[in-house]
C-alpha positions in Angstrom: -55.3 -20.1 43.5 -54.8 -16.7 45.0 -54.1 -14.2 42.1 -51.5 -12.4 44.3 -49.4 -15.6 44.6 -49.7 -16.7 40.9 -47.1 -14.2 39.5 -44.4 -14.9 42.1 -44.9 -18.6 41.8 -44.7 -18.4 38.0 -41.6 -16.3 38.3 -39.9 -18.8 40.7 -40.8 -21.7 38.4 -39.4 -19.9 35.3 -36.2 -18.9 37.2 -35.6 -22.5 38.3 -36.3 -23.8 34.8 -33.8 -21.4 33.3 -31.2 -22.2 35.9 -31.6 -25.9 35.4 -31.4 -25.7 31.6 -28.5 -23.3 31.5 -26.1 -25.2 33.8 -23.6 -27.6 32.1 -24.9 -31.1 31.6 -23.3 -33.7 33.9 -23.4 -37.5 33.8 -22.1 -39.9 36.3 -20.9 -43.3 35.2 -19.1 -45.7 37.6 -18.0 -42.9 39.9 -16.7 -41.0 36.9 -18.1 -37.6 36.3 -18.3 -36.1 32.8 -19.1 -32.4 32.2 -20.4 -31.1 28.9 -19.8 -27.5 28.2 -19.9 -25.6 25.0 -16.5 -24.2 23.9 -15.9 -21.8 21.1 -12.5 -22.0 19.5 -10.8 -18.6 19.4 -9.2 -17.6 16.2 -5.6 -16.5 16.5 -4.8 -13.4 14.7 -1.9 -14.0 12.3 0.3 -10.9 12.2 2.3 -10.2 9.1 5.8 -8.9 10.1 6.6 -5.4 9.1 9.2 -5.8 6.4 12.8 -4.5 6.7 13.4 -2.2 3.7 16.4 -0.1 3.4 15.7 0.8 -0.3 12.4 2.5 0.3 12.9 6.2 0.6 9.3 7.0 1.5 7.0 9.8 0.3 8.0 13.4 0.9 10.6 16.1 0.3 13.7 14.0 1.1 14.9 12.2 -2.0 18.5 11.6 -1.0 20.3 11.6 2.4 23.6 10.1 3.3 25.0 10.4 6.8 28.6 11.3 7.3 30.6 8.7 9.1 31.0 10.7 12.3 28.0 11.7 14.3 27.6 15.5 14.7 27.3 15.7 18.6 25.8 19.2 18.6 23.2 18.2 16.1 22.4 15.0 18.0 22.1 16.9 21.3 19.6 19.3 19.7 17.8 16.3 18.2 17.6 14.5 21.5 15.9 17.5 23.2 13.4 17.7 20.3 12.8 14.0 20.4 12.2 14.1 24.2 9.8 17.0 23.8 7.8 15.7 20.8 8.4 12.0 20.2 8.6 10.4 23.7 4.8 10.6 24.0 4.6 7.7 21.5 8.1 6.3 21.0 10.4 4.8 23.6 14.0 4.1 22.9 14.1 0.3 23.3 10.5 -0.7 24.0 7.4 -0.8 21.9 4.8 1.8 23.0 2.2 3.6 21.0 4.7 3.5 18.2 7.7 1.3 17.5 10.9 1.4 19.5 13.6 3.6 18.0 16.7 1.5 18.8 18.1 0.0 15.6 15.9 2.1 13.4 18.5 2.5 10.6 18.8 -1.3 10.5 15.2 -1.4 9.4 14.6 1.9 7.5 16.6 4.2 5.2 17.5 7.7 6.4 15.3 9.2 3.7 12.3 7.1 4.9 12.9 8.3 8.5 13.1 11.9 7.5 10.0 11.7 5.2 8.1 10.0 8.1 9.0 12.9 10.4 8.3 15.6 7.8 5.3 14.1 6.0 3.5 11.5 8.2 0.1 12.2 6.5 1.4 11.4 3.0 3.4 8.5 4.2 0.4 6.9 5.9 -1.7 7.4 2.8 0.8 6.1 0.2 3.9 4.3 1.7 3.4 0.5 2.1 5.6 0.3 5.2 3.9 3.3 6.9 0.5 1.6 6.1 1.7 -1.6 7.7 2.9 0.2 10.8 -0.5 1.9 11.1 -2.2 -1.4 10.9 0.1 -2.9 13.4 0.1 -0.1 16.0 -3.4 1.4 15.3 -2.0 4.9 15.9 -1.5 7.8 13.5 1.7 9.6 13.7 1.0 13.3 14.1 2.6 15.9 11.9 4.8 18.0 14.2 5.4 20.6 11.5 9.1 20.5 11.8 11.6 22.1 9.4 14.0 19.9 7.5 16.8 21.1 9.8 14.8 20.1 12.9 14.0 16.7 11.4 17.6 16.2 10.5 18.6 16.9 14.1 16.2 14.2 15.3 17.5 11.8 12.6 21.1 12.5 13.8 20.0 11.7 17.4 18.4 8.4 16.3 21.8 7.4 14.9 23.2 7.4 18.5 20.8 4.8 19.8 
């Protein structure tokens, strides 16, 4: 055999063998075709729901906060502009995004928890069980915006209007 033809011929035979052995096995019985393929079951990830906890005050400087019955419209307006400038990158009002939706927030979290998350996200993500669960769920770290308590309170007031 010509040495120049040996390698291409061996390559062609090897390619045909691999192709023949890699395709799904088929059998025909009485005009009925059966295909055998390997299937690997996919595990479903079981997500634990983030708990609703209105008693948890979080980790940070705010130990007690109670909202007045009436919303302070000026404070809420200032909070809205701060929210739009700082928070809308990750939070939408009524849709999940990089972070959770904000609508109904005070039905899930205490005012102190919200304020502490705004003022001390690093400490909350390290120590607070709900913040840790949110981090696990969203796979995104909330950045510290270095806001004053007054600025955080304005955002918290705005969140009451949603």
